[in-house]
N, C-alpha and C positions, 0 to 999 in steps of 0.2 A: 390469282396470278402468282406464280412462284417468285421468290425473292430475286433469283438470278435474272429473270426477265425484267423485273422492276429496276434492278441496278443497271442492266444494259440500256434500258430506256433513259435513265437518268444520265448515264455517260453520254449517250448520243445527244440528248437535249442540251446538256451543258456545253458539249463540244460545239453545237450550233450557236448557242448564245455567245460564246467567246469569239468564234470565227466570224459570225455575222455582225455582232455589236462592235467588238474591238477591230475587226477587219474593216468596218466602215470608217472608223476613226483613222486607222493607219493608212489605208489604201485610197480612200475617197474623200475624206473631210476637206482637204485643200487641193484636190487635184486641179491642175491648171484649167481655169475658165469655167469648169463645170463641177467644182467642189460642192459637196453636199452640206458642209458646215455643221454648226452645232445642232440645228434643227434636224438635219438628215441623220446625224449620228444618234440623236435621241430617239427618232422614229425607228431606226434600225434595231436598237436594243428592244424597244417595245414590240416590234414585229417578230423578233426571234422568240420571245416568250409567247406571243399570241399564236404563232404558227405551231410551236411545240405543244402548247396547251391543247390544241385541237388534235394534234398528231399522237401524243403519248399520255395525255391527261388520264385517259381511261386505263392506262397500263400502270403507271407509277405515281400518278397524281401531279406529275410535272413540277417538281420542286425546283430543280436546276440550281440550287443555292443552299449551302449549309445553314444560313440564317433562316430561310423559309422552313426547312425541316425542323430546326430548333424551335422556331415560333409555333409551328403546328404541334410539336410535342408539348410545349408549355401551355398550349390552349386545351390540351387533352385530346387532340385529334390524331396523334401519330404515336406509334409504339416506340418506346425506348430501345427495344431490341433491334429495330431496323435503323435507328438513328446513325450509329457509327458506319455501317455499310453504305448508307446513302451518302454520307459526307465523303467517304473515300471515292465512291463512284463519281460524284460531282467534281471533286478536285482533280481526279485523273482525266475526266472529260474536259475540264478547263485547260489542263496542261496539253492535252492532245490538240485542242482547238488552237491554242497559242503556238504549238509546234508547226501545224500546217500553215498558220498565218506567217510565221517566221520564214518558212521555206518559200512561200509566195513573195513576201515583201523583199526578201534578200535577193530576189531575181532582178531587182532594179539597181542600176549603177548608182552608187552614192548612198545606198541605204545604210543607216546607222542605228542599230537597235538601242544603243545607249542614250539616244535622244529622247526616249520615253516609251515607245512601243505601247501607247495607250494605257500606261501604268497610272495608278492612283498615287497621289501625294499631297503633302501639305507644306506650308512655308515656302521655301524657294522652289519647290516642286509642285506647288498648286498652280493650276493654269492662271488664276487671278492673284496669286501671292497671298492667299489666306492662311491664317495662323493655325497651329495645331488645335487650339480650342475651337475655332470656327469649324474646322474639319471634323472634329469629334462630335460636336453638337449636330452638325449637318448629317453625318452618317447615322447617328442614333435616331434622329427625328425622321429622316427619310425612310429608314428601314422600318421604323415603327409604323409609319403611314402605309408603307407597302404591305406589311402584314395585316394591317386593319382592312385594307382593300381586299386582300386575298381571302381572309377569314370571312369578311362580310359577303363577298361575291359568291363564295362557295357554300354559304349557309343554306340549309334546306329551305328556309323561308324566302330566300332571294329568288328573283326570276331565273328560271332554269335555262341553261344553254348559252348564257351571255357572259359567264365568268371570264373566259379567255379574253374577251374584248375589254372588259373593265380592268383586268390585270395588266394587259398589254399597254393600254392607254395610260394606266397609272404609272407604269415604269417609264413610259415616254415622258410624262410630266415631271417625274422625279429627275430624269436626266436634264430636262430643260432648266430646272432650278439649280442643280448642283454640279453640272459639268465645270462651270467656272471656279468652283471651290475645291473639289477633290478629284475632278475628272469622273466622278460618280462611281462608287463601288456598290454599296448595299448588298454585296455578294462576295464573300471571301474566296470562293472558287474562281470567280472572274479575276479578282485581284491577284491571286496566287499564280494563275496560269501565265499572265504576261510578266509579272515581277520576276519569275524564274529566268526569263529570257533577257529582261532588261539588266538584271543581275547586279545592280549597284545600289543607288539610293532607294529604288523601289522595294528591294528586299529589306533594307534597314527600316523603312516606314510601314512595312506590311502589317505589323502587329495591330496598328490602328484599324485596319480594314478587316480584321477578324474581330477585335474586341467591340468596336462600336456597333456593327451590324448585329452581333449576337445580343448585346444589351438591348438594342431597339426591338429585336424580334421577341425576346423573352417578355419585355414589358407589354408589347402588343398582345401576346398570347394570354398573359394574365388579365389584361383589361377585357379582352373578348370573352374569356371564360367568365368574367364577372357579368358581362352583358347576358350571356347565356343562362347564368344562374338567376338573374332577374327575370328572364323569360320563363323559367321553369318554376318560379316561386308563386 
């Protein structure tokens, strides 16, 4: 598969993740009488990854997330030469998803993008008022576990054909745990896309949602590489 096709697939997949996941939060989470709530938003994020894993996994690997690409690189499963282009494709896909969501959401009277727009935050901008330290630890640990799930589910020794289900459900669980703390990132592209449109506090706090997921992903890659070294010893 050519790099251009892989990058196009990553763009489309990340576009869908932001539009589907953040869209569920902005458009449907508290819709009068039939709002999907925290459980629905968590499931929506998981479903975006599950559906794209089946749709484009065989094209690009379906990373949809700079932290995933970095974690796969640190585990020895992804080439450094493709890392930068993948991250660019993911971030631009996330921006495109956020742009379409903005166009749709702004069609409702009274819409206020500065209210949050599904952005990630800590302190006063954490859904539950959690501190910077709590947010940092949460994002590192949740990304670490997400990468362990991805690396384990896609291991050649794992049951074949079920990885998208495990990964999608894993992301759902991560959101169920951490939406109250940070609104759940574990994905710098997802955070960047909506932060650009929120444009205020979300941009000033965006650094954490790059730094923490990358740390968690690198740690997971190192740990899983150790697992594989034990396997081969």
